[in-house]
Structures are given as structure tokens and as C-alpha cells.
C-alpha positions as MATLAB code, in Angstrom:
seq = 'MVMIFMWTDVTLNLIGGMGLLLYGMYIMSEGLQKIAGQKLRTALSTLTKNRVVGMLAGAVVTIIFQSSTATTVILVGLTSASIISLRQTLAMILGADIGTTVTAQLMALKVTEIALPIVGVGATIIFFSKKEKYKRIGQALIGFGLLFLGLKIMSDTMHPLRESPFFKDMLLNISDFPVLAIVLAAIFTFLVHSSAATIGIIMVLSMEGMIPIASAIYLLFGANIGTSFTAMLSSLGSTRESQRVATAHFLFKLVGVLIFVPFVSLFSDLVSWVTPGSPGFQVANAHTIFNVVIALLFLPFTAQFAKFLERIVPEKENPNGIVKPKYLDESMLSSPSIAIGMASKEIFRISDIVTEMVSKCDELFKQYDPGSAENMLQQEDSVDELTEATNQYLTKIMRKSLSREEFNRCMGLITIVKDYEHIGDVIEKNIVYLAESKYANNGDFSSDGQREITMMQNKLVEMLHVVNTAVVNNSCYLAEKAKSHHDEIVDLEFRFRMSHFARMQIGGKDTENTSSIFLDVINSYLRMAEHLNNIAMSLTDEVSCTWQDEVELIYGPNACPVKTKED';
ca = [
     172.022  -78.789  -79.005;
     169.748  -81.533  -78.413;
     166.882  -78.836  -77.731;
     167.884  -77.059  -81.287;
     167.434  -80.149  -83.111;
     164.038  -80.938  -81.296;
     162.642  -77.603  -82.070;
     163.841  -77.772  -85.698;
     162.187  -81.278  -86.340;
     158.995  -79.967  -84.492;
     158.890  -76.685  -86.790;
     159.480  -78.647  -89.972;
     156.691  -81.407  -89.317;
     154.321  -78.670  -88.307;
     154.919  -76.711  -91.603;
     154.639  -80.221  -93.495;
     151.577  -81.115  -91.786;
     149.874  -77.719  -92.328;
     151.110  -77.890  -96.015;
     149.349  -81.318  -96.260;
     146.304  -79.968  -94.797;
     145.854  -76.666  -96.636;
     146.666  -78.871  -99.898;
     144.037  -81.307  -99.125;
     141.413  -78.685  -98.629;
     142.359  -77.113 -102.000;
     141.892  -80.251 -103.834;
     139.239  -81.259 -102.133;
     137.252  -77.886 -102.711;
     138.252  -77.934 -106.478;
     136.907  -81.419 -107.259;
     133.871  -80.764 -105.319;
     133.209  -77.633 -107.328;
     133.734  -79.187 -110.516;
     131.299  -82.434 -109.491;
     128.911  -79.701 -108.497;
     128.848  -78.203 -111.961;
     126.860  -75.455 -113.576;
     123.416  -76.291 -112.105;
     124.448  -74.999 -108.853;
     123.699  -71.362 -109.755;
     120.214  -72.093 -110.940;
     119.552  -73.966 -107.597;
     120.927  -71.257 -105.257;
     118.960  -68.462 -106.902;
     115.765  -70.536 -106.313;
     116.681  -71.615 -102.736;
     117.726  -68.266 -101.656;
     114.537  -66.448 -101.977;
     113.452  -67.676  -98.495;
     116.246  -66.229  -95.922;
     115.959  -69.379  -93.632;
     116.540  -71.959  -96.758;
     119.066  -69.586  -98.056;
     121.033  -69.896  -94.647;
     120.715  -73.772  -94.605;
     121.726  -73.914  -98.569;
     124.702  -71.857  -97.494;
     125.550  -74.401  -94.993;
     125.055  -77.543  -97.142;
     127.164  -75.916 -100.053;
     130.140  -75.040  -97.666;
     129.971  -78.612  -96.386;
     130.087  -80.032  -99.857;
     133.050  -77.670 -100.807;
     134.535  -77.544  -97.260;
     135.519  -74.056  -97.780;
     133.420  -70.950  -96.693;
     136.017  -69.097  -99.061;
     134.704  -71.068 -102.143;
     131.068  -70.442 -101.106;
     131.883  -66.593 -100.798;
     133.480  -66.660 -104.127;
     130.251  -68.076 -105.698;
     127.850  -65.782 -103.864;
     130.112  -62.779 -104.920;
     129.462  -63.902 -108.622;
     125.941  -64.559 -108.209;
     125.299  -61.276 -106.552;
     127.593  -59.272 -109.197;
     125.527  -60.854 -111.864;
     122.098  -59.768 -110.442;
     121.243  -63.415 -110.178;
     120.518  -63.141 -106.418;
     120.255  -59.838 -104.334;
     122.738  -58.921 -101.438;
     119.959  -59.720  -98.940;
     119.787  -63.245 -100.053;
     123.434  -63.388 -100.169;
     123.779  -62.343  -96.605;
     121.625  -65.169  -95.445;
     123.789  -67.722  -97.351;
     127.052  -66.382  -95.779;
     125.533  -66.958  -92.189;
     125.017  -70.217  -93.404;
     128.379  -70.741  -94.947;
     129.926  -69.802  -91.459;
     127.682  -72.642  -90.073;
     128.761  -75.249  -92.748;
     132.521  -74.629  -92.009;
     131.958  -75.625  -88.591;
     131.486  -79.199  -90.001;
     135.290  -79.786  -90.719;
     135.890  -79.244  -86.745;
     133.502  -81.705  -85.933;
     135.057  -84.160  -88.251;
     138.373  -83.587  -86.696;
     137.027  -84.074  -83.407;
     135.731  -87.592  -84.510;
     139.409  -88.323  -85.195;
     138.818  -89.270  -88.743;
     142.697  -88.821  -89.055;
     143.029  -92.497  -88.036;
     141.828  -93.706  -91.651;
     143.220  -90.714  -93.785;
     145.686  -92.991  -95.505;
     143.084  -95.574  -96.833;
     140.825  -92.582  -97.948;
     144.022  -91.233  -99.925;
     144.289  -94.951 -101.285;
     140.596  -95.132 -102.420;
     140.741  -91.654 -104.100;
     144.049  -92.570 -105.945;
     142.589  -95.891 -107.193;
     139.561  -94.267 -108.438;
     141.377  -91.787 -110.276;
     143.880  -94.426 -111.854;
     141.446  -96.558 -112.910;
     138.637  -94.494 -113.998;
     138.281  -93.307 -117.495;
     135.297  -91.029 -116.696;
     135.987  -87.398 -115.905;
     133.104  -87.600 -113.196;
     134.673  -90.279 -111.172;
     137.981  -88.877 -111.541;
     136.744  -85.673 -109.738;
     135.059  -87.754 -106.781;
     138.623  -89.560 -106.490;
     140.242  -85.943 -106.488;
     137.853  -84.980 -103.738;
     138.595  -87.945 -101.658;
     142.266  -87.641 -101.991;
     141.929  -84.059 -100.376;
     139.581  -85.147  -97.831;
     142.244  -87.905  -96.769;
     145.221  -85.262  -96.978;
     143.526  -83.092  -95.055;
     143.354  -85.359  -91.950;
     146.705  -86.497  -92.722;
     148.079  -83.337  -92.153;
     146.179  -83.047  -89.059;
     147.650  -86.411  -87.645;
     151.218  -85.365  -88.510;
     150.467  -82.156  -86.494;
     148.788  -83.730  -83.800;
     151.991  -86.406  -83.599;
     154.304  -83.526  -83.543;
     152.597  -81.618  -80.737;
     152.476  -84.427  -78.245;
     155.977  -84.404  -77.136;
     155.785  -80.472  -76.469;
     153.604  -81.321  -73.657;
     156.834  -81.942  -71.604;
     158.142  -78.550  -72.564;
     157.875  -76.081  -69.498;
     158.238  -73.023  -71.642;
     155.631  -73.877  -74.414;
     153.326  -75.003  -71.806;
     153.554  -72.005  -69.591;
     153.359  -69.855  -72.926;
     150.070  -71.272  -74.227;
     148.486  -71.473  -70.419;
     149.228  -67.735  -70.212;
     146.898  -67.031  -73.300;
     143.871  -66.538  -71.478;
     145.369  -63.656  -69.562;
     145.981  -61.569  -72.603;
     142.948  -62.318  -74.819;
     143.148  -59.284  -77.117;
     146.556  -60.576  -77.866;
     145.407  -64.071  -78.603;
     142.570  -62.917  -80.722;
     144.849  -60.909  -82.777;
     147.594  -63.361  -83.378;
     145.075  -65.979  -84.175;
     143.803  -63.678  -86.722;
     146.810  -62.990  -88.373;
     147.894  -66.496  -88.612;
     144.423  -67.352  -90.084;
     144.985  -64.802  -92.790;
     148.644  -65.933  -93.320;
     147.693  -69.337  -94.068;
     144.314  -68.361  -95.882;
     142.651  -71.244  -93.899;
     140.447  -71.004  -90.592;
     140.305  -74.764  -90.808;
     144.254  -74.917  -90.317;
     144.068  -72.649  -87.381;
     141.372  -74.429  -85.554;
     142.945  -77.782  -86.324;
     146.076  -76.530  -84.502;
     143.994  -75.029  -81.590;
     142.110  -78.462  -81.463;
     145.367  -80.522  -81.087;
     146.519  -77.978  -78.413;
     143.511  -78.652  -76.506;
     143.366  -82.602  -76.874;
     147.143  -82.618  -75.642;
     146.095  -80.726  -72.756;
     148.466  -77.707  -73.465;
     145.507  -74.838  -73.233;
     142.417  -74.830  -71.534;
     139.082  -74.290  -73.132;
     138.820  -70.433  -72.500;
     142.341  -69.940  -74.057;
     140.841  -72.019  -77.046;
     137.979  -69.991  -77.256;
     139.885  -66.665  -77.562;
     141.944  -68.482  -80.204;
     138.701  -69.503  -82.146;
     137.615  -65.853  -82.000;
     140.704  -64.703  -83.865;
     140.250  -67.335  -86.504;
     136.788  -66.433  -87.333;
     137.911  -62.961  -87.728;
     141.051  -63.828  -89.673;
     139.338  -66.067  -92.078;
     137.400  -62.924  -93.370;
     140.688  -61.185  -94.098;
     141.677  -62.846  -97.385;
     137.877  -61.811  -98.844;
     138.478  -58.200  -97.738;
     141.840  -57.934  -99.337;
     141.096  -59.488 -102.447;
     137.659  -57.470 -102.958;
     139.851  -54.223 -102.609;
     140.282  -53.890 -106.601;
     137.082  -55.637 -107.272;
     133.479  -54.831 -107.819;
     131.325  -53.001 -105.378;
     129.291  -56.064 -104.826;
     132.395  -57.899 -104.019;
     133.295  -55.549 -101.403;
     130.016  -55.511 -100.134;
     129.779  -59.158  -99.598;
     133.618  -59.102  -97.996;
     132.630  -56.296  -95.638;
     129.436  -58.463  -94.625;
     131.543  -61.308  -93.534;
     133.903  -59.249  -91.767;
     131.232  -57.443  -89.786;
     129.475  -60.458  -88.965;
     132.485  -62.050  -87.213;
     133.716  -58.810  -85.648;
     130.553  -57.955  -84.094;
     129.780  -61.683  -83.019;
     133.326  -61.600  -81.147;
     132.304  -58.423  -79.510;
     129.389  -59.956  -78.293;
     130.924  -63.106  -76.972;
     134.132  -61.871  -75.423;
     132.438  -60.628  -72.132;
     130.902  -64.116  -71.894;
     133.793  -65.963  -72.336;
     133.726  -67.703  -68.880;
     130.199  -68.722  -68.989;
     130.609  -69.997  -72.605;
     133.683  -72.441  -71.564;
     131.653  -73.555  -68.712;
     128.705  -74.235  -71.061;
     130.744  -76.184  -73.679;
     132.725  -77.889  -70.830;
     129.269  -79.072  -69.424;
     128.031  -80.403  -72.710;
     131.026  -82.408  -73.651;
     133.004  -83.076  -70.362;
     136.336  -85.040  -70.747;
     136.486  -84.271  -74.474;
     138.873  -81.358  -75.280;
     138.489  -81.818  -79.142;
     134.695  -81.934  -79.085;
     134.658  -78.693  -76.775;
     136.705  -76.660  -79.213;
     134.524  -78.162  -82.164;
     131.403  -77.390  -80.200;
     132.334  -73.803  -79.070;
     133.205  -72.992  -82.998;
     129.624  -74.622  -83.786;
     127.771  -72.726  -81.157;
     129.407  -69.136  -81.886;
     128.495  -69.362  -85.686;
     124.932  -70.436  -85.268;
     124.407  -68.005  -82.504;
     125.749  -65.220  -84.808;
     123.499  -66.605  -87.596;
     120.601  -66.500  -85.442;
     121.173  -63.102  -84.330;
     121.453  -61.521  -87.731;
     119.351  -63.527  -89.985;
     116.083  -61.484  -89.324;
     117.908  -58.248  -90.023;
     119.373  -59.177  -93.494;
     117.404  -56.640  -95.394;
     118.516  -53.725  -93.164;
     122.095  -54.876  -93.276;
     121.952  -55.100  -97.043;
     120.872  -51.355  -97.265;
     123.392  -50.457  -94.481;
     126.182  -51.935  -96.575;
     124.914  -50.256  -99.895;
     125.499  -47.049  -97.843;
     128.763  -47.593  -96.438;
     130.082  -49.119  -99.623;
     128.231  -46.743 -102.287;
     128.625  -47.252 -106.054;
     131.897  -45.673 -107.592;
     131.346  -42.484 -109.722;
     132.506  -42.359 -113.132;
     133.542  -38.672 -113.984;
     134.570  -38.994 -117.510;
     131.333  -40.474 -118.661;
     132.670  -43.922 -120.129;
     131.162  -46.784 -118.840;
     133.466  -49.272 -117.020;
     133.166  -52.900 -116.492;
     130.817  -54.013 -113.750;
     130.733  -57.717 -113.705;
     134.070  -58.917 -114.789;
     135.259  -60.399 -111.216;
     138.782  -61.534 -111.429;
     138.053  -63.684 -108.223;
     135.333  -65.478 -110.076;
     137.760  -67.061 -112.437;
     138.522  -70.066 -110.197;
     134.880  -70.841 -110.947;
     134.658  -70.968 -114.749;
     130.796  -71.708 -114.970;
     130.221  -68.458 -112.701;
     132.829  -66.385 -114.751;
     131.130  -67.310 -117.831;
     127.853  -66.013 -116.539;
     129.583  -62.666 -115.470;
     130.973  -62.273 -119.033;
     127.524  -62.892 -120.332;
     126.176  -60.415 -118.066;
     128.714  -57.638 -119.136;
     127.985  -58.521 -122.810;
     124.157  -57.721 -122.068;
     125.493  -54.376 -120.882;
     127.037  -54.076 -124.270;
     124.126  -54.784 -126.040;
     121.984  -52.354 -124.278;
     124.337  -49.680 -125.129;
     124.451  -50.538 -128.833;
     120.624  -50.903 -129.080;
     120.515  -47.158 -127.563;
     122.952  -45.803 -130.180;
     121.213  -47.675 -133.038;
     117.815  -46.348 -131.809;
     119.272  -42.622 -132.126;
     120.651  -42.820 -135.638;
     117.609  -41.864 -137.387;
     117.258  -38.704 -135.383;
     120.754  -37.490 -136.410;
     119.658  -37.455 -139.984;
     116.225  -35.869 -139.147;
     117.536  -33.096 -137.119;
     121.302  -33.164 -136.204;
     122.516  -32.034 -132.964;
     126.149  -31.914 -132.026;
     125.512  -32.800 -128.392;
     123.784  -35.785 -129.362;
     126.526  -36.946 -131.808;
     129.117  -36.264 -128.921;
     127.051  -38.507 -126.529;
     126.832  -41.335 -129.181;
     130.859  -41.338 -129.744;
     130.978  -41.351 -126.003;
     129.135  -44.458 -125.704;
     130.794  -46.060 -128.555;
     134.087  -45.342 -126.519;
     132.102  -47.306 -123.687;
     131.643  -50.333 -125.823;
     135.231  -50.468 -126.906;
     136.108  -50.246 -123.332;
     133.683  -53.171 -122.191;
     134.536  -55.359 -125.376;
     138.250  -55.137 -124.553;
     137.663  -56.164 -121.057;
     135.320  -58.668 -121.613;
     137.531  -60.393 -124.528;
     140.362  -60.261 -121.965;
     138.369  -61.803 -119.122;
     137.105  -64.570 -121.447;
     140.514  -65.350 -122.587;
     141.524  -65.811 -118.953;
     138.528  -68.275 -118.570;
     139.467  -70.199 -121.409;
     142.888  -70.782 -119.958;
     141.364  -72.886 -117.156;
     140.179  -76.230 -116.968;
     136.792  -76.143 -118.937;
     134.361  -78.690 -120.153;
     133.413  -79.023 -123.790;
     130.305  -76.839 -123.218;
     132.098  -74.128 -121.324;
     134.627  -73.803 -123.903;
     132.313  -73.624 -126.835;
     130.128  -71.028 -124.644;
     133.267  -68.953 -124.298;
     134.153  -69.183 -127.923;
     130.707  -68.147 -129.010;
     130.835  -65.193 -126.453;
     133.940  -64.077 -127.870;
     132.346  -63.818 -131.429;
     129.421  -62.165 -130.280;
     131.271  -59.469 -128.166;
     133.333  -58.509 -131.392;
     130.097  -58.181 -133.514;
     128.770  -55.693 -131.037;
     131.889  -53.832 -131.043;
     131.777  -53.898 -134.961;
     128.391  -52.341 -134.880;
     129.614  -49.495 -132.666;
     132.340  -48.950 -135.148;
     129.934  -48.728 -137.974;
     128.287  -45.927 -135.988;
     131.175  -44.072 -134.978;
     132.856  -44.161 -138.608;
     129.983  -44.127 -140.757;
     126.567  -42.921 -139.300;
     128.026  -39.857 -137.273;
     130.320  -38.937 -139.952;
     127.522  -39.032 -142.608;
     125.170  -37.034 -140.270;
     127.799  -34.510 -139.891;
     128.547  -34.111 -143.560;
     124.575  -33.889 -144.287;
     124.394  -31.132 -141.590;
     127.739  -29.410 -142.848;
     126.389  -29.077 -146.617;
     122.902  -28.146 -145.583;
     121.413  -31.135 -147.468;
     118.283  -33.061 -147.058;
     116.949  -36.209 -148.128;
     113.862  -36.439 -150.364;
     110.728  -37.323 -148.370;
     110.722  -40.642 -149.686;
     114.359  -41.258 -149.194;
     113.734  -40.196 -145.362;
     110.965  -42.586 -145.111;
     113.040  -45.440 -146.589;
     116.001  -44.709 -144.224;
     113.604  -44.416 -141.118;
     111.895  -47.858 -142.264;
     115.323  -49.609 -142.524;
     116.233  -48.287 -139.370;
     113.305  -49.318 -137.612;
     113.479  -52.891 -139.186;
     117.313  -52.702 -137.911;
     116.027  -52.098 -134.205;
     113.385  -54.745 -134.444;
     116.351  -57.160 -135.395;
     118.420  -55.826 -132.876;
     115.972  -56.514 -130.118;
     115.474  -60.254 -131.287;
     119.060  -60.811 -131.188;
     119.501  -59.211 -127.830;
     116.629  -61.356 -126.334;
     118.319  -64.666 -128.091;
     121.597  -63.637 -126.625;
     120.024  -63.236 -122.951;
     118.053  -66.508 -123.429;
     120.559  -68.434 -125.195;
     117.587  -69.275 -127.589;
     117.995  -71.044 -131.130;
     114.474  -70.197 -132.108;
     114.767  -66.587 -131.488;
     118.409  -66.767 -133.497;
     116.648  -68.346 -136.291;
     113.974  -65.536 -135.951;
     116.753  -63.255 -136.483;
     117.901  -64.513 -139.514;
     114.896  -63.933 -141.088;
     114.765  -60.317 -140.154;
     118.374  -60.121 -141.749;
     116.886  -61.290 -145.030;
     114.149  -58.746 -145.084;
     116.783  -56.027 -144.471;
     119.187  -57.153 -147.177;
     115.669  -57.344 -149.427;
     114.973  -53.457 -148.256;
     118.791  -52.250 -148.832;
     118.348  -53.551 -152.741;
     114.831  -52.192 -153.066;
     115.686  -48.890 -151.500;
     118.658  -48.611 -153.761;
     116.894  -49.216 -156.790;
     114.216  -46.692 -155.719;
     116.958  -43.949 -155.160;
     118.331  -44.501 -158.779;
     115.059  -44.188 -160.055;
     114.315  -41.122 -158.224;
     117.753  -39.726 -159.670;
     116.541  -40.267 -163.157;
     113.290  -38.280 -162.378;
     115.904  -35.531 -161.473;
     115.007  -34.571 -157.677;
     117.342  -31.876 -156.372;
     117.155  -33.147 -152.677;
     118.024  -36.740 -154.276;
     121.064  -35.479 -156.147;
     122.561  -33.238 -153.361;
     122.719  -36.205 -150.952;
     122.905  -39.408 -153.087;
     126.238  -40.448 -151.756;
     125.044  -39.877 -148.051;
     121.993  -42.069 -148.831;
     123.554  -44.837 -150.254;
     125.906  -44.907 -147.510;
     123.364  -44.925 -144.992;
     121.366  -47.898 -146.238;
     124.736  -49.557 -146.671;
     125.806  -48.931 -143.056;
     122.378  -50.323 -141.821;
     123.027  -53.427 -144.006;
     126.391  -53.849 -142.653;
     125.237  -53.537 -139.097;
     122.623  -56.268 -140.094;
     125.180  -58.550 -141.020;
     127.074  -58.234 -137.606;
     123.684  -58.931 -135.952;
     123.172  -62.207 -138.391;
     126.793  -63.160 -137.372;
     125.627  -63.018 -133.690;
     122.710  -65.031 -134.445;
     124.394  -67.722 -136.361;
     127.279  -68.005 -133.614;
     124.346  -68.661 -131.105;
     123.058  -71.478 -133.060;
     126.436  -72.951 -133.521;
     127.306  -72.685 -129.995;
     124.002  -73.544 -128.388;
     124.062  -77.088 -130.053;
     119.923  -76.746 -130.075;
     118.472  -78.698 -127.248;
     115.343  -80.971 -127.948;
     113.289  -77.853 -126.615;
     114.680  -75.498 -129.146;
     114.247  -78.098 -131.986;
     110.729  -78.257 -131.022;
     110.486  -74.177 -130.955;
     112.141  -74.098 -134.374;
     109.225  -76.190 -135.780;
     106.316  -75.164 -133.768;
     107.110  -71.840 -132.200;
     108.170  -70.870 -128.882;
     106.677  -72.419 -125.677;
     105.373  -75.251 -127.732;
     106.133  -77.804 -125.143;
     106.119  -75.826 -121.801;
     105.614  -78.759 -119.427;
     107.274  -81.858 -120.614;
     110.597  -83.058 -119.939;
     113.164  -84.914 -122.051;
     112.486  -87.903 -120.426;
     108.824  -87.613 -121.458;
];
């Protein structure tokens, strides 16, 4: 009976300690990501151009976030949005694996002794601070303290088990079954979704003298493989880029373990020689050396490995021809600034399709082709598919904790995507229908009428390009320029309507036969221009023009290309 109570107490304490460790990791990572803010994307896209610098950047970001999973999520978003290439991402993943070893080193330093004071400092900062920035720092400190408090609870719980012959014999025999040890550690790591928790337990077992360093190394190998399972699983229903990044992480770990396994005896002698009499540091150093060696082995071949990943994880084929969302990755929602960038990228795809549709409108009236009309309707179905998915994605982002700037950005993007959809609807319900009617009735515009329709369509395409560029660059200057194009189109519609009535008075046959179609066409072009003007207006409202935009509005683009705001 006493033995049962002892094991029950041990089990409950271990579960509680691990829960504190995992929760500490979570809130610390969340707090640090909020502190890092939106500038992280720009910094990473610049730093990753050199593979060595990219690897170091991956290590630093993971040290800051204390989570290779958080780093991987950010990298998947940046890769999917084409901000950085897959090759650059691979270098950062290798660096992230090095960065995650710092947690193990901190555990070996026995920071656990000051865990409660750290929690106290963090709670004090949150309680007395009014600024959100300082509250996030307090949140990170609380997470940091809880992480090590959980580790201390587990360590204290494990200590009495040193006297249990059954438990001790079971752990000592792990080195006799290395494959089983690796598999069990990998499964456990996957279940708790944290390699840090598994490594913490391995370190506690080693420090309490329950397992030799060789057994600890096999368990470490399993923890390193298991940490890649979560990303693999979450990427199954995601984008191809997500799947490639997750596959790369898994293959790095698996191949690294296969390389190290034959040399475990030599490896354990090396780490014992480097830090004699310190089991905690031996485990931490083994973890660090393993990941550093993997990084050095794979780093020179990231370009070739990226091509290999693109071959084994090819792009999905779309048999029905309707374009599907490419950048709306659900796993990015935990990082709102990245998710907003993904939604923006999808909107750029929508704008490209809409531009192509508008560019083809004039050809439908000059020489109607049923195949071209059908293709345009299919493109409109793609626009509907993408806009619905993007709106849902933006709605999910808005349910997260957002800054005022991020909230305004989401609202602006929702407005923009709806107006692009309305342009597609005008083409589907008006332009294609009118072109079919003209073709079915064997009607022709007068030469002047056709010239005016072409002129108005060209002006609309010109405005569309300006608006699209303004959306991509989030530019107030270009948005204001688009408004001037809208005024010109309003003027053209009025002039061409008056010209048409003048031709009607003269009595031209072509003008009479296609009168209603002509008026509906120029009205449809005007409606599309109205929607583009709405996009431009939402941009100027959303961007809250910066000092640079204000200068551009007065003096034109690139008026102050060098100076900073402080200047």
C-alpha cells in the first residue's frame, strides 16, 4: 500500500512539474513573439540572404523565443509568402536546432534555484505596468520562471526513485535496447509537443545518477526526432511550402541520428571527457554537439536539398482549373503579423486574376470567342473561391490578440478583397453577358463607339495597375494617384454617353442596334472604377499616411529616399 501511494505521488508530481514546464514555455514564447513584433519579417528576409548568417539568425531567434516550433512557424509563413526562399529557410532551421539547445544549457546551470524570484519579478511588472510593452516582458519572465520551477519539481520528485531497484534497473538497461529507447523518447516528445520537456527529464535522470551518459544520448536522439513530428503532422493539410519545411526538419534529425548511432560509445566518451563529473552538462553538451554537427554537415548543401524537397513534395495539381488558396496557412494564425502578410499575398493573387480578366474584356466585344468567355467565367469562380477563403482567414486573425495597427490592417484588407470580388462579379454578370448578347444578335458598335469603349477599358486597366501597385506597397501616394484616374473615368463615361446620344440623333444603324449594350458596357466600366476607387480610399484610411507618404503626396514618389524620420 505504501508503495502504491509513493508511485501515485511521484506520478502526480511529475505530471504537475511537466505541466508547469510546458505552460512556462508557452507563455514565454508568446510574450517574446509579441515583443519581437512585425519588424521580425523584414529583418529575417535580409539576414537570410547569406546561409551562414541565416543559420546564426535562426539560432538567435530560437534563443529569444525559446522554441524551435515558433521559429519554424515563422519560417513557414515567410517561405509560403515568398519573402524568403526554401534554401534560406533550410539554413535557418539548422540554426534553430542549435538555438534550442540553449534551454538545455540553462537547465544544466541550475537556474531552477531562482525560478520563484523570476516569477515574482515578472508578476510585479505585469501588475504595476500600464504599458503593454512592459507587460509582455513580464509575461516572458513569468514563463521563464515557471519553466524552471516545473523542472525543479520534477527533479525533486525523481530523487527518491534512486532507491527503487526496479526503476533503476529498467533505466540502466536502456542502452542495451537503443532503437527502443529512441522510439520511446520520440513518441513521448511528440505527445508532450516539447523536446525541452523530454530533455529536461533526461537531464534530471542523468543528474540523479539513474542512467549512464550513453543511455541519455539514445534518449536525446529520440527527443530530437520526436520534435519534428508535430510540424509534420500539422503540415499535412497545409501548403506545399509548409510540408517541405516540415519534411526538411524531420530529415535533418533522422539522418543526423543515423550518422551518430554507430559512434555513440565514442560520443559518450567525448562528452564525459569535456565535462567530467557533471552529468547535467554532459547531457546538455551532447545535445548541443549533435545539433551543431548536423548544421555543419547540411549547411553547404542547402540549395541541393531544397531542390530535392521540391521533387519529393511537388506542387498539387488542380484538375478543375479553379485556383485554390496558396498562402492561407492555418498554422500561421498564432503569429498574427505573419498571418496578415500571408493574407496580403493571397490578395495579390486575386488582384492579378482580376487584372487579367479586365484586360480581356475589350477583346470579347471586338471578336467574341466562347472559349475565352468560358475561361473568364472560370477565372471569376477562382476569384470567388479565393475571396471567400481570404475573408474567413482574416476573420480568424481578427479573433486573435492584435495591436491597433494590425486590426486596422485586417479591416482594410477585408474591404479590399470584397471590392476585387465585386469587380469579378461585374465582369461575370455584365461584361460577359453583354458580349454574348452582341454576338448572338450579330450586332456591331460604330467605329467611334468601339474606339470609345477601348479607350475607357485602357484607362480602367491603367487605374487597375496603379491600385494593385498601391496595395502591394501599401502606398498613400499611389492610392491618391488612383483617385485621379477614377475622376478621369467618370469624365470619360459622361462624355462617351453624350457622344453616343449625338450619334443616335444622326441615325447611325450600328449605333441604334447596339445602343443599350454600349451604354451598359461603359456603365459597367464605371462601376469597376468605383470599386477600384473604394480600394484606394480604404488604403489611405488604413495606412494612416506616414511622414514619407505625406512628402510623396506633395512632391511625388521618392522625394526623400535617404532621410529618416529623426532627420
